[in-house]
C-alpha positions, 0 to 999 in steps of 0.5 A, a space after each residue: 585487452 588490459 588497456 580495456 580493463 584499466 579503463 573500465 576500472 577507471 570508470 567503476 571508480 569514478 561511478 563509485 565517487 560520484 553516485 553517493 555524491 548525487 544521492 546526497 544532493 537529492 536527499 538534501 532536497 526532500 522535505 522531511 514529513 510532517 504529521 498533520 493529523 493524529 487520531 484514533 479510527 477503530 475502538 477494537 484493540 486488536 487492529 493492526 497492519 493499517 495500509 494508507 494510500 492517497 489519490 485524487 484528493 483523498 486519503 484512504 486506509 485499510 485495516 484488519 481485525 480478528 473478524 473483517 477488513 475495514 476501510 476509511 476514506 476522506 479528503 486529505 486536506 479536512 473532513 470525516 472518515 467514513 468506515 466501511 467493512 469490506 469483508 471478513 478475515 477469520 483469524 490473527 489480525 497479525 497474518 491476515 493484513 490487507 493493502 490499499 492503493 489507488 489508480 490514477 483515476 480514483 479507483 481504490 483497490 483493496 486485497 486482504 487475507 482471509 481464512 489463512 490461504 485466501 486472497 480476496 479483492 474489492 475495488 471501488 471506482 471514484 464516487 461509485 460503489 464498491 464491487 462484489 468480493 473476488 477470491 483472487 487466490 485460494 489454497 495454497 497454505 498459509 497466506 501472509 503479507 499480502 500488497 497491492 499496487 496499481 500503474 496508472 489506472 488499472 493495471 494491478 500488481 
């Protein structure tokens, strides 16, 4: 039994010594992020909590104001952003945030908080119109900090 614990202790010590070194090597090879473009997308002084995603060669941004959730997208390399209003938020954008994610097939998925207790969802398949608005949660008190992720093309979290 003591030999088992001694072997386990040696394995753990070796792992503790080798894992940080492996992490440093992996981090050293990553390029530093570069700001490609800087600009102002909205004239609303109370715009908060933007969410950014990329997929199929495009960049997508959503954000909230006191009244609605907005979305813009464009090709990653060049072009202009097209602004769309996706739905209402009704309240302080500090708490009524939005989130965007893009599936492998290019479908854009957006969720946002409205009315303090409702989480809403819309999606836009690549080169197609937006779906209707769906309330996916309501009535659970103070909703705050919504986020979305997509696995593959259609598994949404």
